[in-house]
C-alpha positions as CSV (number, residue, x, y, z in Angstrom):
1,M,-0.1,0.0,0.1
2,N,1.2,3.5,-0.8
3,A,0.0,7.0,0.0
4,S,-1.7,7.4,-3.4
5,Q,-4.1,4.5,-2.7
6,F,-5.6,6.6,0.1
7,E,-5.6,10.0,-1.7
8,D,-9.6,10.1,-1.7
9,S,-9.7,8.9,2.0
10,V,-10.0,11.7,4.4
11,E,-9.0,11.7,8.1
12,M,-10.0,14.4,10.3
13,K,-10.5,14.7,14.0
14,N,-10.4,10.9,14.7
15,T,-13.0,10.4,11.8
16,L,-12.2,8.5,8.6
17,K,-14.2,9.1,5.3
18,M,-13.3,6.5,2.7
19,K,-14.6,5.0,-0.5
20,S,-15.9,1.4,-0.1
21,G,-16.7,-1.0,-2.9
22,I,-19.1,-3.9,-2.4
23,V,-19.6,-7.0,-4.3
24,P,-23.1,-8.2,-3.2
25,A,-24.4,-11.9,-3.3
26,A,-20.9,-13.3,-3.3
27,S,-20.8,-17.0,-2.7
28,N,-17.3,-16.4,-0.9
29,P,-17.6,-13.5,1.4
30,V,-14.2,-11.9,1.9
31,V,-12.4,-8.5,2.7
32,V,-10.6,-7.9,-0.5
33,G,-8.8,-4.9,0.9
34,W,-7.5,-1.8,-0.9
35,L,-7.8,-1.7,-4.6
36,G,-6.9,1.8,-6.0
37,D,-8.5,4.3,-3.7
38,S,-11.4,2.2,-2.4
39,F,-11.6,-0.5,0.3
40,N,-13.4,-3.5,-1.2
41,V,-15.4,-6.4,0.3
42,C,-17.5,-9.3,-1.1
43,V,-20.5,-9.8,1.0
44,A,-23.0,-12.6,1.0
45,S,-26.2,-10.5,1.2
46,P,-28.0,-9.5,-1.7
47,P,-28.3,-6.0,-3.0
48,E,-31.9,-5.7,-1.9
49,K,-33.3,-3.3,0.7
50,G,-29.9,-2.3,1.9
51,R,-28.8,-5.8,3.0
52,A,-25.4,-5.7,1.5
53,N,-24.9,-2.5,2.9
54,R,-25.8,-3.4,6.4
55,E,-23.4,-6.4,6.0
56,L,-20.5,-3.9,5.1
57,L,-21.3,-1.8,8.1
58,K,-21.5,-4.8,10.4
59,L,-18.1,-6.1,9.0
60,L,-16.5,-2.6,9.8
61,E,-18.2,-2.4,13.1
62,D,-16.8,-5.9,14.3
63,G,-13.5,-5.4,12.7
64,L,-12.8,-2.0,14.2
65,Q,-14.6,-2.8,17.4
66,L,-16.8,0.2,17.2
67,Q,-20.6,0.9,17.8
68,A,-22.9,0.8,14.9
69,S,-23.7,4.5,15.6
70,D,-20.0,5.3,14.7
71,I,-20.1,4.1,11.2
72,A,-22.4,5.4,8.3
73,I,-22.7,5.3,4.6
74,V,-22.9,9.0,3.8
75,A,-23.0,8.7,0.0
76,G,-23.8,6.1,-2.7
77,A,-26.0,3.8,-0.6
78,G,-27.8,2.6,-3.8
79,S,-24.5,1.9,-5.6
80,Q,-21.7,-0.7,-5.3
81,L,-19.4,2.2,-4.6
82,N,-20.1,3.9,-1.4
83,T,-18.5,6.7,0.8
84,V,-18.4,5.5,4.4
85,E,-17.7,7.8,7.4
86,I,-16.2,6.1,10.5
87,Q,-15.9,8.0,13.7
88,G,-13.3,7.0,16.2
89,C,-11.1,5.6,13.6
90,T,-7.9,6.7,11.9
91,M,-6.4,5.2,8.8
92,S,-3.8,3.3,10.7
93,D,-6.5,1.7,13.0
94,H,-8.4,0.7,9.8
95,R,-5.2,-0.9,8.1
96,E,-4.3,-2.7,11.4
97,K,-7.6,-4.1,12.3
98,V,-9.5,-4.8,8.8
99,G,-6.7,-3.9,6.3
100,G,-7.9,-6.6,4.1
101,G,-6.2,-8.9,1.7
102,G,-8.3,-12.2,1.9
103,V,-9.5,-11.8,5.4
104,R,-12.8,-13.7,5.9
105,P,-15.5,-11.8,7.6
């Protein structure tokens, strides 16, 4: 990982805002990790009624050991590319706890 991978991720006052790509209805749920400037996951839930988004948020909540209220999709909720805001998290926290690369949720 290099600094350019995170150029669209913003860290301010212990709040991280990042792009997140979701592949819904995956037969093999996995945290893919950083691809370009987005953090990518494959989730088992279908892209219906926000199920895939909820699975992404739960994965981040569990991985970062935060409360559900600390994590929110702030843009792109109806898309496979979302913007997620995480309060109480820095980029180094994120890389250390859920950095990715084949981690199974």
